[in-house]
C-alpha positions, 0 to 999 in steps of 0.5 A: 448794459453800462459795464458792456458799453464801457468794455466796448468803449475800451475796445474802440480805443485800443486801436489807437495804441497801434496807430499813434499817427491817429492820436498825434493828429487828434492832439495836434488839431487844437494846436493848429487852431490856436495858432491860426486863430490866435496868432494869425487872426487874433494878433493882427490887432496888436492885443494878443493877450485879449485875443487869447482870452476871447478866442480860446473858448471859441477854439474849445467849442469848435474842436469839440463840435468837429470832433463829434463828426468822428462818431458817425464816421467810426460807426459807419466804418464799423458797420461796413466792416461787419464788426456789429454783425459779430456783436449781434451774436454775443449775449450783450445789450443791443444798444451797448455797441452804439453807446460804447462807440459814443463813450469812446469818442467822448474820451478822445474829446476829453483829450483834445480839450485837455490839449487845447487848455494846455496849449492855451496855457502856453500861449498865455491863457489863464482862467480868470474865474475859479476851478469850479467855473472852469470845471463847469465850462468843461462839463457844459461842452462835453454835454453839448458834444455828447448830445451832438454825437447822437446826431452824428451817429444817426447820420452815420447809420442812415448814410451808407457812404462814410465820405458823404456822411463826413461831408454832410456833417461838415456842411452843417457844423462849419456854418454854425461855428464860423457863423457864430461869435466864437471868434469874432464879436457879433457887434463887428458884423453887419446887421443880418449876420448879427441876427444869425449870431444871436440865434446861433446855439454855438454863439451861446455855447461859446459865450457861456464858456467864455463867461465861465472861464474868463468872467462876465457870465450871463446865465442866459447863455448857460441855460440856452446851451443846456436847452439846446443840449436837451433838444438835440438829445431828445431828437437824435437819441431815439432816431439813432437808436431806431436807425441802429436797430434797423441796420443791425437787425 
């Protein structure tokens, strides 16, 4: 099944070669976010260097989480176009097309992460810890996004309209990202919002990335992020597999 999933992941990536606009849009997304959050918002206080160090891990978090929406959208589009009906006639593992779709989207996620780090370097971001810690930060965000991709896949399988699926996923992710400490310290917020930021898993993920890349790591943020990753995967992997089995049966 692994080789079949990798083959189908490659099949999902090939169309990007014939649609350069899709790839350009994918790579430009972190550029726009860094410009908005670092230069427009972060630079207002005069400490642009400090804003870059604080906000780039938040940008990485938001880019990765929003990128997971494409998994459900692409999956729903493939099913509506009858692509999975053709896969069903082939001698491959039933879950291989689903796994291939998620692996393909993780590959594009890695491109956006690389682009975010490149633009971050251009605007002055430097890893303050070490290469192992930086790799651990990338691994953590990829793991979290991988788990969340299964949730996106589940929505894409149970909601027939691609537009509705995108709207629902965005309605869930935007409050999580903007209602977190990814871009603004919780201490600058009112009490009720500080409480929400404290329990928000995105806050812990952004803090873990910031600690691994900038310094001042709190091990609790890493463990909480890994715990949320395990919970999300444990809930949505079986749900997505069951919904996929029903859609293609």
